[in-house]
LOBAVEX-696465 format. One record per residue (C-alpha): residue number from 1; residue in one letter; x, y, z. Coordinates in nm, 3 decimals. Example, Ala and Ser with C-alpha at 12.3 -4.5 7.8 and 13.67 -1.06 7.14 Angstrom:
REM LOBAVEX-696465
pos,code,east,north,up
1,A,1.230,-0.450,0.780;
2,S,1.367,-0.106,0.714;
//
This chain:
REM LOBAVEX-696465
pos,code,east,north,up
1,M,-0.026,-0.026,0.010;
2,T,0.160,0.296,-0.103;
3,R,0.130,0.621,0.117;
4,L,0.187,0.956,-0.010;
5,N,0.347,1.266,0.207;
6,Q,0.095,1.611,0.270;
7,E,0.305,1.766,-0.056;
8,Q,0.251,1.501,-0.285;
9,V,-0.203,1.458,-0.133;
10,N,-0.157,1.848,-0.206;
11,H,-0.060,1.780,-0.585;
12,R,-0.309,1.495,-0.591;
13,Y,-0.595,1.732,-0.478;
14,E,-0.511,2.000,-0.728;
15,S,-0.499,1.722,-0.979;
16,W,-0.861,1.662,-0.935;
17,M,-0.933,2.027,-0.893;
18,N,-0.786,2.074,-1.227;
19,D,-0.899,1.737,-1.418;
20,P,-1.143,1.850,-1.687;
21,S,-1.302,1.464,-1.691;
22,I,-1.386,1.526,-1.324;
23,D,-1.745,1.701,-1.302;
24,A,-1.854,2.018,-1.147;
25,A,-2.062,1.848,-0.863;
26,T,-1.713,1.658,-0.761;
27,K,-1.513,1.976,-0.806;
28,Q,-1.736,2.169,-0.612;
29,E,-1.712,1.932,-0.290;
30,L,-1.326,1.929,-0.292;
31,A,-1.352,2.317,-0.280;
32,G,-1.534,2.315,0.064;
33,L,-1.187,2.113,0.188;
34,A,-0.977,2.396,0.078;
35,G,-0.745,2.427,0.398;
36,N,-0.900,2.115,0.576;
37,D,-0.527,1.953,0.542;
38,Q,-0.645,1.644,0.755;
39,E,-0.944,1.557,0.564;
40,I,-0.729,1.616,0.262;
41,M,-0.461,1.355,0.334;
42,D,-0.770,1.101,0.463;
43,R,-0.903,1.117,0.097;
44,F,-0.581,1.129,-0.119;
45,Y,-0.328,0.962,0.083;
46,R,-0.386,0.648,-0.069;
47,D,-0.588,0.482,-0.348;
48,L,-0.883,0.275,-0.249;
49,E,-0.754,-0.074,-0.255;
50,F,-0.932,-0.324,-0.449;
51,G,-0.853,-0.605,-0.194;
52,T,-0.936,-0.966,-0.256;
53,G,-1.335,-0.860,-0.123;
54,G,-1.340,-0.581,-0.398;
55,L,-1.351,-0.223,-0.311;
56,R,-1.531,-0.075,0.040;
57,G,-1.494,0.308,0.154;
58,V,-1.667,0.578,0.258;
59,M,-1.849,0.764,-0.035;
60,G,-1.732,1.072,-0.154;
61,A,-1.479,1.283,-0.395;
62,G,-1.142,1.139,-0.350;
63,T,-0.879,0.850,-0.458;
64,N,-0.936,0.663,-0.113;
65,R,-1.321,0.731,-0.148;
66,L,-1.572,0.540,-0.339;
67,N,-1.726,0.732,-0.630;
68,A,-1.799,0.704,-1.008;
69,Y,-1.425,0.783,-1.069;
70,T,-1.277,0.477,-0.844;
71,V,-1.583,0.260,-0.946;
72,G,-1.496,0.353,-1.305;
73,K,-1.146,0.276,-1.263;
74,A,-1.174,-0.077,-1.113;
75,T,-1.446,-0.179,-1.374;
76,Q,-1.211,-0.081,-1.670;
77,G,-0.930,-0.323,-1.451;
78,L,-1.220,-0.582,-1.418;
79,A,-1.297,-0.538,-1.822;
80,N,-0.932,-0.527,-1.937;
81,W,-0.862,-0.892,-1.710;
82,L,-1.178,-1.036,-1.853;
83,L,-1.094,-0.895,-2.194;
84,A,-0.736,-1.110,-2.177;
85,Q,-0.930,-1.401,-2.166;
86,K,-1.037,-1.421,-2.468;
87,L,-1.349,-1.528,-2.432;
88,E,-1.611,-1.566,-2.756;
89,Q,-1.838,-1.351,-2.611;
90,P,-1.753,-1.204,-2.246;
91,S,-2.062,-1.139,-2.049;
92,A,-2.125,-0.983,-1.656;
93,V,-2.428,-0.930,-1.450;
94,I,-2.452,-0.623,-1.201;
95,A,-2.688,-0.609,-0.899;
96,H,-2.733,-0.361,-0.604;
97,D,-2.800,-0.291,-0.216;
98,S,-3.016,-0.011,-0.076;
99,R,-2.744,0.198,-0.014;
100,N,-2.721,0.571,-0.128;
101,N,-2.529,0.600,-0.499;
102,S,-2.593,0.170,-0.536;
103,P,-2.790,0.217,-0.887;
104,Q,-2.574,0.456,-0.983;
105,F,-2.227,0.297,-0.941;
106,A,-2.379,-0.026,-1.066;
107,L,-2.537,0.179,-1.390;
108,D,-2.168,0.328,-1.393;
109,A,-1.995,-0.042,-1.338;
110,A,-2.243,-0.147,-1.646;
111,L,-2.195,0.144,-1.900;
112,V,-1.793,0.087,-1.850;
113,L,-1.818,-0.282,-1.946;
114,A,-2.023,-0.219,-2.211;
115,A,-1.795,0.013,-2.349;
116,N,-1.539,-0.240,-2.390;
117,G,-1.771,-0.499,-2.536;
118,V,-1.886,-0.697,-2.270;
119,R,-2.247,-0.771,-2.280;
120,T,-2.413,-0.671,-1.912;
121,Y,-2.718,-0.780,-1.792;
122,L,-2.857,-0.527,-1.517;
123,F,-3.124,-0.561,-1.235;
124,R,-3.378,-0.307,-1.258;
125,S,-3.386,-0.267,-0.886;
126,L,-3.220,-0.365,-0.577;
127,R,-3.157,-0.755,-0.517;
128,P,-2.977,-0.972,-0.267;
129,T,-2.640,-1.025,-0.321;
130,P,-2.683,-1.405,-0.344;
131,Q,-2.910,-1.396,-0.590;
132,L,-2.631,-1.177,-0.821;
133,S,-2.412,-1.527,-0.742;
134,F,-2.712,-1.747,-0.864;
135,A,-2.740,-1.520,-1.215;
136,I,-2.391,-1.526,-1.307;
137,R,-2.394,-1.959,-1.282;
138,H,-2.788,-1.926,-1.422;
139,L,-2.697,-1.674,-1.703;
140,K,-2.356,-1.840,-1.764;
141,A,-2.203,-1.537,-1.729;
142,S,-1.807,-1.453,-1.725;
143,T,-1.796,-1.247,-1.404;
144,G,-2.051,-1.013,-1.193;
145,V,-2.031,-0.739,-0.991;
146,V,-2.245,-0.639,-0.683;
147,I,-2.275,-0.311,-0.566;
148,T,-2.268,-0.311,-0.131;
149,A,-2.110,-0.262,0.154;
150,S,-2.315,-0.528,0.331;
151,H,-2.361,-0.458,0.674;
152,N,-2.128,-0.128,0.678;
153,P,-2.226,0.221,0.872;
154,P,-2.429,0.428,0.582;
155,E,-2.176,0.669,0.459;
156,Y,-1.986,0.357,0.314;
157,N,-2.049,0.171,-0.030;
158,G,-1.866,-0.100,-0.195;
159,Y,-1.751,-0.327,-0.508;
160,K,-1.774,-0.690,-0.569;
161,A,-1.621,-0.868,-0.821;
162,Y,-1.713,-1.266,-0.919;
163,G,-1.596,-1.489,-1.121;
164,A,-1.762,-1.706,-1.401;
165,D,-1.861,-1.987,-1.142;
166,G,-2.059,-1.708,-0.904;
167,C,-1.836,-1.738,-0.674;
168,Q,-1.608,-1.348,-0.551;
169,L,-1.269,-1.378,-0.701;
170,V,-1.033,-1.577,-0.522;
171,P,-0.673,-1.418,-0.440;
172,E,-0.508,-1.554,-0.758;
173,D,-0.747,-1.397,-0.974;
174,A,-0.841,-1.061,-0.736;
175,E,-0.430,-0.979,-0.793;
176,Q,-0.478,-1.010,-1.173;
177,V,-0.775,-0.773,-1.191;
178,I,-0.554,-0.500,-0.909;
179,A,-0.266,-0.549,-1.133;
180,A,-0.521,-0.470,-1.432;
181,I,-0.648,-0.190,-1.229;
182,A,-0.279,-0.054,-1.125;
183,G,-0.216,-0.011,-1.479;
184,I,-0.446,0.269,-1.557;
185,A,-0.288,0.597,-1.510;
186,S,-0.551,0.827,-1.561;
187,F,-0.973,0.838,-1.542;
188,D,-0.907,0.917,-1.943;
189,E,-0.854,0.543,-1.998;
190,V,-1.144,0.485,-1.893;
191,K,-1.401,0.384,-2.149;
192,R,-1.782,0.479,-2.096;
193,M,-2.094,0.412,-2.363;
194,S,-2.406,0.606,-2.311;
195,Q,-2.683,0.402,-2.186;
196,A,-2.914,0.473,-2.519;
197,E,-2.627,0.362,-2.703;
198,A,-2.547,0.032,-2.467;
199,E,-2.905,-0.069,-2.497;
200,E,-2.921,-0.028,-2.870;
201,Q,-2.645,-0.248,-2.923;
202,G,-2.735,-0.495,-2.709;
203,L,-2.459,-0.455,-2.482;
204,L,-2.716,-0.339,-2.164;
205,V,-2.946,-0.576,-2.067;
206,W,-3.197,-0.533,-1.830;
207,L,-3.348,-0.861,-1.632;
208,G,-3.671,-0.891,-1.596;
209,D,-3.902,-1.145,-1.343;
210,D,-3.787,-1.480,-1.517;
211,I,-3.491,-1.441,-1.329;
212,D,-3.629,-1.367,-0.966;
213,E,-3.861,-1.640,-1.017;
214,A,-3.607,-1.895,-1.085;
215,Y,-3.398,-1.780,-0.747;
216,V,-3.670,-1.809,-0.580;
217,N,-3.803,-2.136,-0.675;
218,T,-3.427,-2.273,-0.631;
219,V,-3.414,-2.179,-0.327;
220,V,-3.774,-2.335,-0.194;
221,A,-3.615,-2.624,-0.374;
222,Q,-3.341,-2.660,-0.049;
223,S,-3.635,-2.737,0.166;
224,V,-3.568,-3.060,0.327;
225,N,-3.916,-3.092,0.498;
226,Q,-4.179,-2.979,0.201;
227,P,-4.507,-3.093,0.340;
228,L,-4.432,-2.987,0.675;
229,L,-4.637,-2.603,0.628;
230,Q,-4.934,-2.741,0.395;
231,G,-5.149,-2.791,0.682;
232,E,-5.293,-2.613,1.017;
233,L,-4.919,-2.516,1.119;
234,G,-4.854,-2.322,0.801;
235,E,-5.110,-2.157,0.924;
236,S,-5.062,-2.107,1.295;
237,F,-4.713,-2.082,1.317;
238,K,-4.587,-1.721,1.343;
239,V,-4.258,-1.531,1.180;
240,V,-4.133,-1.165,1.217;
241,F,-3.922,-1.043,0.963;
242,T,-3.705,-0.759,0.930;
243,P,-3.514,-0.667,0.606;
244,L,-3.317,-0.375,0.776;
245,H,-3.434,-0.154,0.504;
246,G,-3.242,-0.361,0.256;
247,S,-3.252,-0.608,-0.051;
248,G,-3.408,-0.894,0.168;
249,N,-3.781,-0.760,0.186;
250,M,-3.934,-0.932,-0.094;
251,P,-3.713,-1.235,-0.161;
252,V,-3.742,-1.344,0.157;
253,R,-4.140,-1.298,0.178;
254,Q,-4.201,-1.459,-0.137;
255,V,-3.968,-1.791,-0.008;
256,L,-4.184,-1.820,0.317;
257,A,-4.520,-1.778,0.129;
258,A,-4.410,-2.050,-0.100;
259,A,-4.270,-2.261,0.166;
260,G,-4.592,-2.252,0.322;
261,F,-4.533,-1.968,0.570;
262,K,-4.882,-1.779,0.609;
263,Q,-4.805,-1.574,0.926;
264,V,-4.489,-1.325,0.844;
265,H,-4.553,-1.024,0.971;
266,V,-4.272,-0.758,0.821;
267,V,-4.133,-0.496,1.041;
268,A,-4.333,-0.193,0.848;
269,E,-4.091,0.070,0.993;
270,Q,-3.793,-0.113,0.829;
271,E,-3.937,-0.278,0.524;
272,Q,-3.897,-0.015,0.238;
273,P,-3.516,0.036,0.109;
274,D,-3.341,0.334,0.262;
275,G,-2.969,0.383,0.246;
276,N,-2.960,0.617,0.595;
277,F,-3.084,0.283,0.745;
278,S,-3.297,0.565,0.969;
279,T,-3.427,0.334,1.235;
280,V,-3.115,0.153,1.364;
281,K,-2.747,0.245,1.455;
282,S,-2.637,-0.031,1.219;
283,P,-2.807,-0.223,0.981;
284,N,-2.643,-0.568,1.159;
285,P,-2.787,-0.831,1.222;
286,E,-2.586,-0.991,1.441;
287,E,-2.640,-0.679,1.716;
288,K,-2.914,-0.728,1.920;
289,E,-2.992,-0.368,1.848;
290,A,-3.082,-0.404,1.509;
291,F,-3.360,-0.612,1.629;
292,T,-3.513,-0.381,1.873;
293,L,-3.836,-0.291,1.681;
294,A,-3.885,-0.682,1.537;
295,I,-3.867,-0.784,1.924;
296,E,-4.131,-0.500,1.989;
297,L,-4.390,-0.691,1.700;
298,A,-4.296,-1.014,1.816;
299,R,-4.396,-0.955,2.164;
300,K,-4.730,-0.787,1.990;
301,V,-4.825,-1.081,1.745;
302,G,-4.671,-1.383,1.981;
303,A,-4.399,-1.433,1.715;
304,D,-4.242,-1.821,1.726;
305,V,-3.935,-1.716,1.554;
306,I,-3.788,-1.359,1.422;
307,V,-3.557,-1.317,1.163;
308,G,-3.323,-1.051,0.982;
309,T,-3.124,-0.992,0.687;
310,D,-2.855,-0.719,0.635;
311,P,-2.848,-0.461,0.380;
312,D,-2.766,-0.685,0.080;
313,A,-2.918,-0.999,0.218;
314,D,-2.629,-1.233,0.238;
315,R,-2.663,-1.218,0.621;
316,M,-2.944,-1.372,0.852;
317,G,-2.984,-1.330,1.229;
318,A,-3.278,-1.556,1.402;
319,V,-3.423,-1.431,1.771;
320,V,-3.593,-1.692,1.976;
321,K,-3.798,-1.725,2.254;
322,N,-3.578,-1.857,2.598;
323,N,-3.734,-2.062,2.881;
324,D,-3.816,-1.724,3.043;
325,G,-4.042,-1.666,2.744;
326,E,-3.776,-1.349,2.661;
327,Y,-3.652,-1.296,2.288;
328,V,-3.280,-1.328,2.251;
329,V,-3.079,-1.306,1.970;
330,L,-2.878,-1.631,1.856;
331,T,-2.525,-1.621,1.779;
332,G,-2.415,-1.678,1.401;
333,N,-2.210,-2.011,1.538;
334,Q,-2.552,-2.120,1.734;
335,S,-2.757,-2.051,1.429;
336,G,-2.528,-2.275,1.262;
337,A,-2.462,-2.526,1.474;
338,L,-2.911,-2.546,1.479;
339,M,-2.947,-2.563,1.084;
340,I,-2.666,-2.813,1.058;
341,H,-2.845,-3.045,1.347;
342,Y,-3.182,-2.975,1.146;
343,L,-3.052,-3.067,0.792;
344,L,-2.849,-3.329,0.885;
345,S,-3.108,-3.494,1.093;
346,Q,-3.390,-3.509,0.831;
347,L,-3.193,-3.610,0.560;
348,K,-3.057,-3.894,0.736;
349,E,-3.394,-3.967,0.846;
350,R,-3.509,-3.985,0.496;
351,G,-3.229,-4.210,0.378;
352,Q,-3.090,-3.847,0.128;
353,L,-2.761,-3.804,0.333;
354,P,-2.492,-3.881,0.118;
355,A,-2.168,-4.126,0.224;
356,N,-1.911,-3.827,0.123;
357,G,-2.133,-3.525,0.254;
358,V,-1.910,-3.209,0.367;
359,V,-1.968,-2.901,0.586;
360,I,-1.735,-2.598,0.533;
361,K,-1.649,-2.363,0.782;
362,T,-1.424,-2.108,0.855;
363,I,-1.110,-2.092,1.088;
364,V,-1.286,-1.890,1.350;
365,T,-1.597,-2.078,1.337;
366,S,-1.720,-2.230,1.638;
367,E,-1.629,-2.626,1.645;
368,M,-1.972,-2.701,1.753;
369,G,-2.113,-2.734,1.419;
370,E,-1.788,-2.945,1.328;
371,V,-1.862,-3.225,1.639;
372,I,-2.247,-3.258,1.525;
373,A,-2.187,-3.259,1.168;
374,K,-1.904,-3.567,1.219;
375,H,-2.194,-3.726,1.459;
376,Y,-2.373,-3.736,1.191;
377,G,-2.112,-3.904,0.954;
378,A,-2.046,-3.597,0.759;
379,S,-1.680,-3.440,0.679;
380,V,-1.598,-3.101,0.776;
381,E,-1.306,-2.850,0.628;
382,N,-1.186,-2.570,0.762;
383,T,-1.126,-2.210,0.524;
384,L,-0.995,-1.905,0.583;
385,T,-1.221,-1.632,0.658;
386,G,-1.429,-1.505,0.345;
387,F,-1.715,-1.726,0.176;
388,K,-1.503,-1.701,-0.132;
389,Y,-1.288,-1.961,0.009;
390,I,-1.628,-2.196,0.073;
391,G,-1.762,-2.125,-0.289;
392,E,-1.390,-2.243,-0.377;
393,K,-1.434,-2.557,-0.229;
394,M,-1.781,-2.626,-0.370;
395,T,-1.659,-2.542,-0.719;
396,R,-1.391,-2.810,-0.659;
397,Y,-1.592,-3.064,-0.597;
398,E,-1.860,-3.007,-0.799;
399,Q,-1.638,-3.109,-1.051;
400,T,-1.441,-3.385,-0.917;
401,G,-1.739,-3.552,-0.719;
402,E,-1.493,-3.610,-0.453;
403,K,-1.759,-3.470,-0.191;
404,T,-2.107,-3.386,-0.175;
405,F,-2.122,-3.008,-0.002;
406,L,-2.391,-3.031,0.241;
407,F,-2.370,-2.675,0.419;
408,G,-2.143,-2.372,0.434;
409,Y,-2.087,-2.151,0.707;
410,E,-1.933,-1.857,0.908;
411,E,-1.957,-1.723,1.265;
412,S,-2.064,-1.383,1.096;
413,Y,-2.402,-1.511,0.995;
414,G,-2.340,-1.612,0.685;
415,Y,-2.494,-1.932,0.581;
416,L,-2.569,-2.126,0.239;
417,T,-2.717,-2.512,0.161;
418,G,-2.749,-2.617,-0.192;
419,T,-2.506,-2.527,-0.468;
420,Y,-2.696,-2.287,-0.677;
421,A,-2.473,-2.025,-0.536;
422,R,-2.100,-1.962,-0.421;
423,D,-2.165,-1.684,-0.174;
424,K,-2.370,-1.692,0.171;
425,D,-2.742,-1.648,0.145;
426,A,-2.962,-1.506,0.446;
427,I,-3.256,-1.614,0.212;
428,V,-3.236,-1.943,0.190;
429,A,-3.092,-1.916,0.577;
430,S,-3.431,-1.776,0.654;
431,M,-3.636,-2.020,0.515;
432,L,-3.422,-2.329,0.701;
433,I,-3.399,-2.189,1.048;
434,C,-3.826,-2.087,1.027;
435,E,-3.820,-2.441,0.898;
436,A,-3.634,-2.622,1.198;
437,A,-3.851,-2.361,1.466;
438,A,-4.172,-2.480,1.295;
439,Y,-4.037,-2.870,1.271;
440,Y,-3.975,-2.842,1.616;
441,S,-4.235,-2.710,1.743;
442,T,-4.437,-2.990,1.655;
443,Q,-4.260,-3.148,1.933;
444,G,-4.334,-2.892,2.187;
445,K,-3.993,-2.751,2.164;
446,T,-3.847,-2.439,2.051;
447,L,-3.507,-2.341,1.870;
448,Y,-3.363,-2.245,2.223;
449,D,-3.483,-2.575,2.391;
450,V,-3.332,-2.759,2.066;
451,L,-2.988,-2.568,2.143;
452,V,-2.938,-2.669,2.519;
453,E,-3.023,-3.059,2.404;
454,L,-2.724,-2.983,2.144;
455,Y,-2.519,-2.819,2.466;
456,E,-2.592,-3.091,2.696;
457,Q,-2.488,-3.334,2.425;
458,F,-2.197,-3.237,2.286;
459,G,-2.055,-3.009,2.545;
460,Y,-2.114,-2.588,2.635;
461,F,-1.950,-2.434,2.330;
462,L,-1.912,-2.097,2.401;
463,E,-1.823,-1.825,2.125;
464,S,-1.750,-1.412,2.148;
465,Q,-1.562,-1.152,1.933;
466,Q,-1.443,-0.813,2.021;
467,S,-1.322,-0.574,1.748;
468,R,-1.179,-0.236,1.747;
469,T,-1.219,0.030,1.495;
470,L,-0.907,0.199,1.457;
471,K,-0.961,0.505,1.141;
472,G,-0.743,0.613,0.926;
473,I,-0.362,0.657,0.861;
474,D,-0.270,0.581,1.241;
475,G,-0.511,0.308,1.253;
476,V,-0.389,0.117,0.995;
477,A,-0.074,0.141,1.181;
478,Q,-0.182,0.045,1.536;
479,I,-0.328,-0.270,1.399;
480,S,0.000,-0.356,1.228;
481,A,0.141,-0.318,1.589;
482,I,-0.104,-0.516,1.743;
483,M,-0.031,-0.807,1.508;
484,T,0.341,-0.767,1.525;
485,N,0.339,-0.763,1.894;
486,F,0.121,-1.119,1.935;
487,R,0.323,-1.254,1.651;
488,E,0.715,-1.167,1.776;
489,Q,0.614,-1.234,2.154;
490,P,0.330,-1.456,2.173;
491,P,0.183,-1.538,2.530;
492,A,0.310,-1.803,2.710;
493,Q,-0.040,-1.841,2.909;
494,V,-0.359,-1.642,2.891;
495,A,-0.581,-1.630,3.192;
496,G,-0.386,-1.852,3.411;
497,I,-0.381,-2.149,3.134;
498,E,-0.095,-2.236,2.893;
499,I,-0.070,-2.177,2.547;
500,A,-0.062,-2.524,2.372;
501,E,-0.002,-2.417,2.004;
502,V,0.032,-2.109,1.823;
503,L,-0.129,-2.088,1.479;
504,D,0.064,-1.804,1.222;
505,Y,-0.150,-1.830,0.900;
506,S,0.057,-1.593,0.719;
507,Q,0.273,-1.899,0.721;
508,S,0.035,-2.102,0.491;
509,I,-0.077,-2.336,0.748;
510,D,-0.282,-2.684,0.611;
511,G,-0.275,-2.585,0.247;
512,L,-0.476,-2.261,0.298;
513,R,-0.354,-1.933,0.155;
514,P,-0.084,-1.701,0.377;
515,E,-0.323,-1.443,0.525;
516,N,-0.215,-1.255,0.810;
517,V,-0.432,-1.420,1.090;
518,L,-0.281,-1.547,1.468;
519,K,-0.484,-1.842,1.615;
520,F,-0.370,-1.947,1.968;
521,I,-0.473,-2.249,2.111;
522,L,-0.446,-2.301,2.465;
523,K,-0.419,-2.644,2.683;
524,D,-0.774,-2.660,2.736;
525,G,-0.883,-2.652,2.417;
526,S,-1.030,-2.279,2.403;
527,W,-0.886,-2.047,2.156;
528,F,-0.843,-1.694,2.091;
529,C,-0.788,-1.571,1.718;
530,L,-0.674,-1.215,1.577;
531,R,-0.751,-1.088,1.237;
532,P,-0.752,-0.761,1.080;
533,S,-1.057,-0.667,0.889;
534,G,-1.024,-0.683,0.500;
535,T,-1.327,-0.460,0.464;
536,E,-1.340,-0.223,0.747;
537,P,-1.048,-0.078,0.955;
538,K,-1.090,-0.305,1.280;
539,I,-0.888,-0.565,1.387;
540,K,-1.116,-0.839,1.511;
541,V,-0.993,-1.105,1.826;
542,Y,-1.205,-1.382,1.804;
543,F,-1.278,-1.612,2.115;
544,A,-1.424,-2.013,2.189;
545,V,-1.439,-2.154,2.510;
546,K,-1.611,-2.517,2.588;
547,G,-1.721,-2.552,2.923;
548,T,-1.880,-2.830,3.131;
549,S,-2.223,-2.642,3.198;
550,A,-2.310,-2.276,3.071;
551,E,-2.202,-2.091,3.381;
552,D,-1.845,-2.265,3.401;
553,A,-1.798,-2.155,2.961;
554,A,-1.930,-1.799,3.089;
555,A,-1.640,-1.796,3.338;
556,K,-1.372,-1.913,3.111;
557,Q,-1.499,-1.707,2.858;
558,A,-1.524,-1.394,3.029;
559,A,-1.139,-1.486,3.191;
560,L,-1.004,-1.511,2.855;
561,I,-1.148,-1.185,2.714;
562,E,-1.033,-0.947,2.986;
563,D,-0.678,-1.110,2.972;
564,V,-0.617,-1.069,2.588;
565,M,-0.789,-0.762,2.530;
566,K,-0.592,-0.560,2.828;
567,R,-0.301,-0.660,2.606;
568,V,-0.466,-0.559,2.274;
569,D,-0.568,-0.218,2.434;
570,G,-0.263,-0.155,2.590;
571,I,-0.038,-0.170,2.253;
//
């Protein structure tokens, strides 16, 4: 990452102000920064990086911001990479979520691709990220782009690129795209075509209802107990759903209705798209506060389960009633364990569980799901953090037939069953968790009851995550210092327990690609893991313990967190 000094930054700033290809509104925004050296530095000290997850950043004018120019340059790089493959008819699919500027950025990208001769299919309005992955495969496209910043705050937006298999670009391909982007010296090299010209030449094709129907039907086909809700249960079982102002609104409702759920109550205040996410601090189903309005509605209607999806509907959070009748938000690990148990038990009961079935999870995801999967005879594989690595394994096994994919998940609320997509899908997860809740209700159990049973059978697994947001140039340096400190001076013990093993994933452990991640395994089987976020200015610290009871696990976890975070915050 190249960082510029103040003189170089000022030169960049002036270049944008004087560049005839920069529009008047952008120049007016920049003129308002005159004299604010700190803000100018943050906007221009580097180029917004196209990492292995694409672009993500604060929207605004500048090289370190997401705007029409940085989107255009990234898309030209993507086009150059695609054209270098000498495909007979390269094509792309583009989708976007509900964020501010997302529709315009999606159209900008489409017109750049069209100008490069790439036939581009564009959704007319917001669609979930997993539907983009599905559409690439369904239309046999060469690549795809989704404009989203997932669950980031409102000021962010992003740009994720996909391969022909519907999977986010893996590092080798992403590095080629990054090199192609780096080779673009100026915005003048970004080709553009008018919308009218692109449509007239058949290079911009608007997608219709048929692709929505195909996606919904394919998701519904992942049900493992379709007759369950066709009778009285479908009429009586109550679901509350919140799309958190995002793209999950219509597809989740359509899928649940097709699956047989007749009573789906949508949180009205959060139903419509809103790029400011005005009813929540953060549109993130990992956070209980995001479910405040949903829980209020659930109490009012007597809901059996609550589900919520993030803006681009690739993450799903579930809320269930505990033994005191209170609604509690399940962690991503808990929801994953419940879905694995339900899915595999149903397949086994029907004699449909393949002998070579595999569950794929990430290295920071709980071992509880792994223990459950192995109990049913499935194998389990770990990948680096990022669903693209799960998707990559799925594609490999689809090609070789060596294993049959059953379920993929990560602790950050991302799940997939079925091979129709290569990204996490909150729509199929919403259906599966609701179906599981309805199934167990016929036995007089809530999902919370089932979770307790799983703890009693397999052990009291408890996980959590702490993160520190460290923005700007100083934040990048601080995150680097934390990783260096733990790597070069690893603790001998934590919370009074000796460290048994240190896994430094920058050294290509277990055949995985090198990544800046450290995992410390304690002698009692507990572990913690440090990982700088690839999409946010954060360092994330993951914790996992296994206790003999809920109280024992909580005590172990509290001691572990206190000791580790004291060191993190002291660096």
